[in-house]
C-alpha positions as CSV (number, residue, x, y, z in Angstrom):
1,X,275.5,-194.4,-146.5
2,X,275.8,-190.9,-144.7
3,X,272.9,-188.7,-144.5
4,X,274.4,-186.0,-146.8
5,X,275.4,-188.7,-149.5
6,X,271.9,-190.0,-149.3
7,X,270.5,-186.5,-149.8
8,X,272.8,-185.7,-152.7
9,X,271.9,-189.0,-154.4
10,X,268.2,-188.4,-154.0
11,X,268.6,-185.0,-155.5
12,X,270.6,-186.0,-158.4
13,X,267.9,-188.9,-159.1
14,X,265.1,-186.4,-158.9
15,X,266.9,-184.2,-161.5
16,X,267.5,-187.0,-163.8
17,X,263.9,-188.1,-163.7
18,X,262.9,-184.5,-164.3
19,X,265.2,-184.2,-167.1
20,X,263.9,-187.6,-168.6
21,X,260.3,-186.3,-168.5
22,X,261.3,-183.0,-170.1
23,X,263.0,-184.8,-172.9
24,X,260.0,-187.0,-173.3
25,X,257.6,-184.1,-173.7
26,X,259.9,-182.3,-176.1
27,X,259.3,-185.3,-178.3
28,X,255.7,-184.5,-178.5
29,X,255.0,-182.9,-181.5
30,X,252.1,-180.2,-181.3
31,X,249.5,-180.2,-183.9
32,X,248.6,-176.5,-185.0
33,X,245.2,-175.5,-186.4
34,X,244.7,-171.9,-187.5
35,X,241.9,-170.1,-189.4
36,X,238.2,-169.6,-189.3
37,X,236.7,-167.7,-186.3
38,X,233.7,-169.2,-187.1
39,X,235.1,-172.8,-186.4
40,X,237.6,-171.6,-183.6
41,X,235.1,-172.8,-180.7
42,X,234.5,-176.1,-182.5
43,X,238.2,-176.5,-183.0
44,X,238.8,-175.9,-179.4
45,X,236.3,-178.4,-178.2
46,X,237.7,-180.9,-180.5
47,X,241.2,-180.3,-179.3
48,X,240.2,-180.5,-175.7
49,X,238.5,-183.8,-176.1
50,X,241.1,-185.3,-177.9
51,X,243.8,-184.4,-175.6
52,X,241.6,-185.7,-172.8
53,X,241.7,-189.2,-174.4
54,X,245.2,-189.0,-175.7
55,X,247.4,-188.3,-172.9
56,X,250.6,-186.4,-173.8
57,X,249.0,-185.1,-177.1
58,X,249.1,-181.3,-177.8
59,X,246.7,-179.5,-180.3
60,X,246.9,-175.8,-180.5
61,X,244.0,-174.1,-182.0
62,X,243.8,-170.3,-182.9
63,X,241.5,-168.2,-185.0
64,X,242.2,-165.2,-187.1
65,X,239.9,-165.8,-190.0
66,X,239.7,-168.3,-192.9
67,X,242.0,-166.2,-194.9
68,X,244.4,-166.0,-192.3
69,X,244.5,-169.7,-191.7
70,X,245.1,-170.3,-195.5
71,X,247.9,-168.0,-195.6
72,X,249.4,-169.8,-192.8
73,X,248.9,-173.2,-194.5
74,X,250.8,-171.9,-197.4
75,X,253.6,-170.3,-195.4
76,X,254.0,-173.5,-193.6
77,X,253.2,-172.1,-190.2
78,X,250.2,-174.4,-189.4
79,X,249.4,-178.0,-190.0
80,X,245.8,-177.7,-190.6
81,X,243.8,-174.8,-191.7
82,X,240.2,-174.3,-190.6
83,X,238.1,-172.5,-193.3
84,X,234.4,-171.7,-193.5
85,X,234.7,-171.2,-197.2
86,X,236.2,-173.3,-200.0
87,X,239.8,-172.3,-201.1
88,X,239.9,-169.9,-203.9
89,X,241.4,-171.0,-207.2
90,X,244.3,-168.4,-206.6
91,X,245.0,-169.9,-203.3
92,X,245.2,-173.5,-204.6
93,X,247.5,-172.3,-207.3
94,X,249.9,-170.7,-204.6
95,X,249.9,-174.1,-202.8
96,X,250.6,-176.1,-205.9
97,X,253.3,-173.8,-207.0
98,X,254.9,-173.8,-203.6
99,X,254.6,-177.4,-202.7
100,X,254.1,-179.1,-206.0
101,X,250.5,-180.5,-205.1
102,X,246.9,-179.5,-204.5
103,X,245.8,-179.1,-200.9
104,X,243.7,-181.7,-199.4
105,X,240.2,-180.7,-198.5
106,X,238.2,-182.4,-195.8
107,X,234.5,-181.6,-195.0
108,X,234.4,-181.8,-191.1
109,X,231.0,-180.1,-190.3
110,X,228.1,-178.1,-191.9
111,X,226.7,-174.8,-191.1
112,X,224.1,-172.4,-191.8
113,X,225.0,-168.9,-192.3
114,X,222.3,-166.8,-190.6
115,X,221.1,-163.4,-190.7
116,X,220.4,-161.9,-187.3
117,X,218.3,-159.0,-186.1
118,X,217.5,-157.7,-182.4
119,X,215.1,-159.7,-180.5
120,X,212.8,-156.8,-180.5
121,X,212.6,-156.5,-184.3
122,X,209.2,-157.4,-185.5
123,X,210.5,-158.7,-189.1
124,X,210.7,-162.6,-189.4
125,X,212.0,-163.2,-192.7
126,X,213.8,-161.6,-195.7
127,X,214.4,-162.7,-199.4
128,X,218.0,-163.0,-200.5
129,X,217.3,-160.0,-202.8
130,X,216.1,-157.9,-199.8
131,X,219.1,-158.9,-197.7
132,X,221.4,-157.9,-200.8
133,X,219.6,-154.6,-201.1
134,X,220.1,-153.9,-197.5
135,X,223.8,-154.8,-197.3
136,X,224.7,-152.9,-200.5
137,X,222.7,-149.7,-199.2
138,X,220.0,-149.7,-201.6
139,X,217.5,-150.3,-198.6
140,X,218.2,-148.1,-195.5
141,X,215.0,-148.1,-193.8
142,X,213.4,-151.2,-192.0
143,X,209.8,-149.9,-193.3
144,X,211.0,-151.1,-197.0
145,X,211.1,-154.5,-196.0
146,X,208.1,-154.9,-193.7
147,X,209.6,-153.8,-190.5
148,X,209.2,-150.6,-188.3
149,X,210.1,-147.1,-189.8
150,X,213.6,-146.9,-188.5
151,X,217.1,-146.7,-190.1
152,X,218.8,-150.0,-190.7
153,X,222.3,-150.5,-189.0
154,X,224.8,-152.9,-190.6
155,X,227.3,-155.0,-189.2
156,X,229.7,-157.2,-191.0
157,X,232.7,-159.2,-190.7
158,X,236.3,-158.3,-191.6
159,X,237.5,-159.0,-195.3
160,X,239.8,-161.6,-194.2
161,X,236.9,-163.8,-192.9
162,X,235.4,-166.8,-194.7
163,X,232.2,-165.6,-193.6
164,X,232.5,-162.3,-195.2
165,X,233.6,-163.9,-198.3
166,X,230.8,-166.4,-198.5
167,X,228.2,-163.7,-197.8
168,X,229.7,-161.5,-200.4
169,X,229.6,-164.4,-203.2
170,X,226.3,-165.8,-202.1
171,X,224.3,-162.9,-200.9
172,X,225.8,-160.0,-202.6
173,X,226.5,-161.9,-205.8
174,X,230.0,-160.5,-205.7
175,X,229.1,-156.8,-205.2
176,X,230.2,-154.6,-202.6
177,X,229.3,-154.1,-199.1
178,X,227.6,-150.6,-198.2
179,X,230.4,-148.1,-196.9
180,X,227.9,-147.7,-194.0
181,X,228.6,-151.3,-192.8
182,X,230.6,-151.6,-189.7
183,X,233.1,-154.3,-189.8
184,X,233.8,-156.2,-186.6
185,X,236.6,-158.9,-185.6
186,X,234.6,-162.1,-185.2
187,X,230.9,-163.4,-185.3
188,X,230.6,-163.0,-181.5
189,X,231.3,-159.3,-181.9
190,X,228.5,-159.0,-184.6
191,X,226.2,-160.9,-182.4
192,X,227.0,-158.6,-179.4
193,X,226.4,-155.7,-181.3
194,X,222.9,-156.7,-182.8
195,X,221.9,-157.9,-179.6
196,X,222.3,-154.2,-178.2
197,X,220.9,-152.5,-181.1
198,X,217.3,-152.5,-181.8
199,X,218.0,-151.4,-185.4
200,X,220.9,-153.8,-186.2
201,X,221.4,-156.6,-188.7
202,X,224.4,-158.8,-189.0
203,X,225.3,-162.3,-190.3
204,X,227.4,-165.2,-189.2
205,X,227.3,-168.9,-188.0
206,X,224.1,-170.2,-186.5
207,X,226.0,-171.5,-183.5
208,X,226.7,-167.8,-182.4
209,X,223.0,-166.7,-182.5
210,X,222.3,-166.1,-178.7
211,X,220.5,-163.2,-177.7
212,X,219.4,-162.3,-181.2
213,X,216.5,-163.3,-183.6
214,X,217.3,-165.6,-186.7
215,X,215.5,-164.4,-189.8
216,X,214.0,-167.2,-192.2
217,X,215.4,-166.7,-195.7
218,X,213.5,-166.9,-199.0
219,X,215.2,-167.8,-202.1
220,X,212.5,-165.4,-204.1
221,X,209.3,-164.1,-203.4
222,X,207.5,-167.2,-204.5
223,X,209.4,-169.5,-202.0
224,X,208.6,-169.9,-198.3
225,X,211.1,-168.7,-195.6
226,X,213.3,-171.3,-194.2
227,X,215.3,-171.3,-190.9
228,X,218.6,-173.3,-190.5
229,X,217.9,-176.5,-188.9
230,X,219.4,-179.9,-189.4
231,X,217.1,-181.2,-192.1
232,X,217.2,-178.1,-194.1
233,X,221.1,-177.8,-194.0
234,X,221.5,-181.3,-195.0
235,X,218.8,-181.0,-197.8
236,X,220.2,-177.5,-198.7
237,X,216.6,-176.0,-198.7
238,X,218.1,-173.5,-196.3
239,X,219.5,-171.0,-199.0
240,X,222.7,-170.3,-197.0
241,X,223.9,-173.8,-196.2
242,X,227.7,-174.3,-196.3
243,X,230.4,-176.8,-195.4
244,X,233.1,-176.1,-192.7
245,X,236.6,-177.5,-193.9
246,X,239.9,-178.6,-192.7
247,X,242.8,-178.1,-195.4
248,X,246.2,-179.9,-195.3
249,X,249.2,-179.3,-197.5
250,X,249.2,-183.0,-198.3
251,X,249.3,-186.3,-196.2
252,X,249.0,-185.3,-192.5
253,X,251.6,-185.9,-190.1
254,X,250.7,-189.2,-187.8
255,X,249.7,-186.7,-185.0
256,X,247.5,-184.5,-187.3
257,X,245.9,-187.7,-188.9
258,X,245.0,-189.0,-185.4
259,X,243.3,-185.7,-184.4
260,X,241.5,-185.5,-187.8
261,X,240.2,-189.1,-187.5
262,X,239.0,-188.0,-184.0
263,X,237.1,-185.0,-185.4
264,X,235.5,-187.2,-187.9
265,X,234.4,-190.0,-185.6
266,X,231.1,-190.4,-184.0
267,X,232.4,-188.9,-180.8
268,X,233.8,-185.8,-182.6
269,X,230.6,-185.4,-184.8
270,X,228.4,-185.4,-181.5
271,X,230.6,-182.6,-180.4
272,X,229.7,-180.7,-183.5
273,X,226.1,-180.9,-182.7
274,X,226.8,-179.9,-179.0
275,X,228.8,-176.6,-180.0
276,X,225.7,-175.7,-182.3
277,X,226.8,-176.8,-185.9
278,X,225.5,-179.7,-187.9
279,X,227.4,-182.9,-188.4
280,X,228.7,-184.2,-191.8
281,X,225.9,-187.1,-191.5
282,X,222.5,-186.8,-190.2
283,X,222.9,-189.9,-188.4
284,X,225.8,-188.7,-186.4
285,X,223.7,-187.1,-183.8
């Protein structure tokens, strides 16, 4: 075979192999996961670990808030919704009206919604009633709850956040936040603001609490303050214990089921602990 013919043949063979590989890659159906900003780091760690042990698998994880993820699930633009709150009755009704069935709910991890203050703040605990009064604007000075004589600066999540909705329901009893509360896009932003503000207070997932102080929470004046730990989350003695969920429109695709099974496996639940949350079973450490 003449050299030029060999070169042409080699180029054609290389192109054919490349096209075959592209075709094979195009056959891989990515699993899309969208929703809770609280869960986004956990979801990304799960995805990285899963793709590392399943060559060719593709899992795409994005945040935006629990409400955004639920809307995407209803609109058919994500396979899995991550949510730091249970779906509302109205959302379930939308799902059933559109797809003829209830959403599938899967508990994948546990969390303690924490209340943060600056590390220099002398306060160590609050009752839920005090936290409610602070965030509804009835208490505006730290001195009123045993702290320094200084104004309280409020940091909150945006209203499409599952953390916002959980706090509103379980701390504010469904009431409104003070107009003074500054809304920030994501728990990391809340933690960052409180870490730099000696008079600040914020709330969010326990896993994000770096460079801030967690306050022990009391159900009422007669009960002791409790911090979020593995034991207090699982026995629910911590007042703001909550589940973290995956939601599906129905039976998952084979690719999505494989990913979900990985998240619920012993290995997947160990990652929950590594990220800073709590596994669904105490023995999954």
